[in-house]
C-alpha positions as CSV (number, residue, x, y, z in Angstrom):
1,X,9.7,5.2,1.4
2,X,7.5,4.3,3.8
3,X,6.4,0.9,2.4
4,X,3.9,2.1,0.6
5,X,3.5,3.3,-3.1
6,X,1.4,6.0,-2.3
7,X,-2.1,5.4,-3.7
8,X,-3.2,6.3,0.0
9,X,-2.2,10.0,-1.3
10,X,-2.7,9.6,-5.1
11,X,-6.4,7.9,-4.6
12,X,-7.5,11.5,-3.0
13,X,-4.9,13.6,-5.2
14,X,-6.0,12.2,-8.5
15,X,-10.3,12.8,-7.4
16,X,-9.8,16.4,-6.2
17,X,-8.1,16.9,-9.9
18,X,-11.1,15.8,-11.3
19,X,-10.6,12.1,-12.2
20,X,-13.9,9.9,-11.3
21,X,-12.8,7.7,-8.1
22,X,-13.8,4.7,-9.7
23,X,-12.4,4.4,-13.1
24,X,-9.9,7.4,-12.9
25,X,-8.0,7.8,-9.7
26,X,-7.9,4.1,-8.7
27,X,-6.5,2.6,-11.3
28,X,-3.8,5.1,-12.4
29,X,-2.9,5.4,-8.6
30,X,-2.2,1.3,-8.5
31,X,-0.3,1.9,-11.6
32,X,1.5,4.0,-9.6
33,X,2.2,2.0,-7.0
34,X,3.1,-0.9,-8.8
35,X,6.0,0.8,-10.6
36,X,6.8,2.6,-6.9
37,X,6.7,-0.5,-5.5
38,X,8.4,-2.3,-7.5
39,X,11.4,0.1,-8.0
40,X,11.8,0.7,-4.4
41,X,11.7,-2.9,-3.5
42,X,14.6,-3.5,-5.8
43,X,16.7,-0.7,-3.7
44,X,15.4,-2.4,-0.7
45,X,15.9,-6.2,-2.2
46,X,20.1,-4.9,-2.8
47,X,20.1,-3.1,0.9
48,X,19.0,-6.1,2.8
49,X,15.8,-4.5,3.6
50,X,13.9,-7.1,3.0
51,X,12.5,-9.9,5.2
52,X,13.4,-12.8,2.7
53,X,11.2,-15.9,4.3
54,X,8.3,-13.4,5.7
55,X,7.2,-11.5,2.1
56,X,6.3,-14.9,-0.2
57,X,2.9,-16.1,1.8
58,X,1.4,-12.3,1.4
59,X,2.5,-12.0,-2.0
60,X,0.8,-15.4,-2.9
61,X,-1.9,-14.7,-1.0
62,X,-2.2,-10.9,-2.3
63,X,-2.1,-11.9,-5.8
64,X,-5.1,-14.1,-5.1
65,X,-7.0,-11.3,-3.4
66,X,-6.1,-8.0,-5.1
67,X,-8.3,-9.3,-8.5
68,X,-11.7,-10.4,-6.3
69,X,-11.6,-7.0,-4.5
70,X,-11.2,-5.3,-7.9
71,X,-14.3,-7.0,-9.3
72,X,-16.2,-6.3,-6.0
73,X,-15.8,-2.7,-6.6
74,X,-17.4,-2.3,-9.9
75,X,-20.8,-2.4,-8.2
76,X,-19.8,-1.0,-5.0
77,X,-21.2,2.8,-4.5
78,X,-18.2,5.6,-4.7
79,X,-19.0,7.1,-1.6
80,X,-18.9,3.4,0.3
81,X,-15.9,3.0,-1.3
82,X,-14.1,6.4,0.2
83,X,-15.3,5.8,3.9
84,X,-13.9,2.6,4.2
85,X,-10.7,3.9,2.6
86,X,-10.4,7.0,5.0
87,X,-11.3,4.8,8.2
88,X,-8.5,2.7,6.8
89,X,-5.8,5.2,6.8
90,X,-6.3,6.5,10.1
91,X,-6.2,3.1,11.9
92,X,-3.7,1.9,10.4
93,X,-1.7,5.0,11.2
94,X,-2.4,4.9,14.4
95,X,-1.4,1.6,15.0
96,X,1.9,1.9,13.9
97,X,2.4,5.1,15.8
98,X,1.4,2.4,19.2
99,X,5.1,1.3,18.3
100,X,4.7,-1.8,20.4
101,X,4.6,-5.6,19.5
102,X,1.6,-7.3,20.7
103,X,3.3,-10.1,21.0
104,X,5.4,-11.4,24.1
105,X,7.6,-13.7,22.4
106,X,9.4,-14.2,18.8
107,X,7.7,-14.7,16.1
108,X,7.6,-18.4,14.7
109,X,7.9,-19.5,11.0
110,X,4.1,-20.6,11.4
111,X,2.6,-17.7,12.4
112,X,4.1,-15.5,10.1
113,X,3.2,-17.7,7.3
114,X,-0.4,-17.8,8.5
115,X,-0.4,-14.2,9.0
116,X,0.9,-14.0,5.6
117,X,-1.6,-15.8,3.9
118,X,-4.8,-15.0,6.0
119,X,-3.7,-11.1,6.2
120,X,-2.2,-10.9,2.7
121,X,-5.8,-12.2,0.9
122,X,-7.4,-9.4,3.0
123,X,-4.7,-6.5,1.9
124,X,-5.2,-7.7,-1.6
125,X,-8.9,-7.7,-1.9
126,X,-9.0,-4.3,-0.2
127,X,-5.8,-3.1,-2.6
128,X,-8.8,-4.3,-5.7
129,X,-11.8,-3.0,-3.6
130,X,-10.7,0.4,-3.0
131,X,-7.4,1.2,-4.7
132,X,-5.3,1.6,-2.0
133,X,-1.9,0.0,-2.0
134,X,-1.7,-2.1,1.0
135,X,1.7,-1.6,2.1
136,X,0.3,0.1,5.4
137,X,-1.5,-2.3,6.6
138,X,1.2,-4.6,5.8
139,X,4.0,-2.6,7.2
140,X,1.9,-2.6,10.2
141,X,1.4,-6.0,11.0
142,X,4.9,-6.7,10.6
143,X,5.9,-4.0,13.5
144,X,2.9,-4.7,15.6
145,X,4.1,-8.3,15.9
146,X,7.7,-7.3,16.6
147,X,9.7,-6.4,13.2
148,X,11.8,-3.5,12.4
149,X,10.0,-0.7,10.6
150,X,12.4,0.0,8.0
151,X,12.9,-3.9,7.2
152,X,8.9,-4.2,7.4
153,X,8.5,-1.4,4.9
154,X,11.1,-3.1,2.4
155,X,9.5,-6.0,2.6
156,X,5.3,-4.4,2.2
157,X,6.9,-2.9,-0.8
158,X,7.6,-5.9,-2.6
159,X,4.2,-7.7,-1.6
160,X,2.1,-4.5,-2.6
161,X,3.8,-4.0,-6.1
162,X,2.2,-7.7,-7.0
163,X,-1.1,-6.9,-5.8
164,X,-1.2,-3.4,-7.1
165,X,-0.2,-4.8,-10.7
166,X,-2.7,-7.6,-11.0
167,X,-5.5,-5.0,-9.8
168,X,-4.5,-2.6,-12.3
169,X,-4.5,-4.8,-15.1
170,X,-8.0,-6.2,-13.8
171,X,-9.5,-2.5,-13.5
172,X,-7.8,-1.5,-16.6
173,X,-10.4,-1.9,-19.4
174,X,-13.0,0.4,-17.2
175,X,-10.7,2.9,-16.7
176,X,-11.5,6.2,-18.6
177,X,-7.3,7.5,-18.8
178,X,-6.0,8.3,-21.2
179,X,-2.3,6.9,-22.2
180,X,-0.6,10.3,-21.8
181,X,-1.3,10.4,-18.0
182,X,-0.6,6.7,-17.6
183,X,3.4,7.9,-19.3
184,X,3.6,11.0,-17.8
185,X,2.6,10.2,-13.6
186,X,4.4,6.6,-14.7
187,X,7.8,8.2,-15.3
188,X,7.4,10.9,-12.6
189,X,6.6,8.0,-9.9
190,X,9.6,6.1,-10.8
191,X,12.0,8.8,-10.3
192,X,10.2,9.8,-7.1
193,X,10.6,6.3,-5.9
194,X,13.8,6.1,-5.9
195,X,14.8,8.8,-4.2
196,X,12.8,7.8,-1.7
197,X,13.8,4.5,-1.2
198,X,17.8,5.9,-0.7
199,X,16.6,8.4,1.8
200,X,14.9,6.3,3.3
201,X,17.5,3.0,3.1
202,X,20.3,5.9,4.3
203,X,19.0,9.0,6.3
204,X,16.2,7.7,8.3
205,X,15.9,5.5,11.7
206,X,12.8,3.3,12.2
207,X,10.9,5.4,14.2
208,X,11.2,8.6,11.9
209,X,9.7,5.7,9.5
210,X,6.8,5.4,12.2
211,X,6.0,9.0,13.1
212,X,6.2,9.7,8.8
213,X,3.7,7.1,7.9
214,X,1.1,7.9,10.4
215,X,1.1,11.2,10.3
216,X,0.1,10.9,6.3
217,X,-2.1,8.1,6.8
218,X,-4.2,10.1,9.4
219,X,-4.1,13.5,7.8
220,X,-5.3,12.0,4.3
221,X,-7.8,9.5,6.2
222,X,-9.6,12.5,7.8
223,X,-10.2,14.5,4.8
224,X,-11.4,12.1,2.7
225,X,-13.9,11.1,5.4
226,X,-15.1,14.6,5.6
227,X,-15.6,14.2,2.2
228,X,-17.3,11.7,2.2
229,X,-19.7,12.4,4.5
């Protein structure tokens, strides 16, 4: 609903339910995010809520960065990953809530391609490293350079769907989750993504999307940071 597959919520929730942070919560959350974002992204595309010229540079670089981050995660301590995850949530949430473009002029095609390739790679790397789907970071960037929040959310959903799928496939051989849980949670996320996408596109205005997004990011980030410390 806010351009995200929900891994920033699902990773801590699955961890609190007893799954290992690195081999259980992160792989399962990545699969959920991939399903959710592909499903919601299809709705956004049909309803004209995707910035079509903006999506491709992000998508290309996210797919490159995601497997590299997943490989780097194998040797990183869980506590460090949790701290990075938490701080990232809070910073991005507060940035979007600010609600103002950092640019004083219209975004050029060259600038958005450059931002997409560079920032998309970094987002992809952190998708693989800490298991968050990256949608909030892309949404935040697009809003901060002046794009509409609803179209930014639709664009980020498609981008992170690709990154999460690639990162999940890299994590899969080390995952400790049974196929029954993958199937159950995957079906639930498919239903939820369709409902959320329709609610966002039909009922919420851009400012409501920004406020909802910021609230979720900050609360989840604060809880995880407290637990990690």
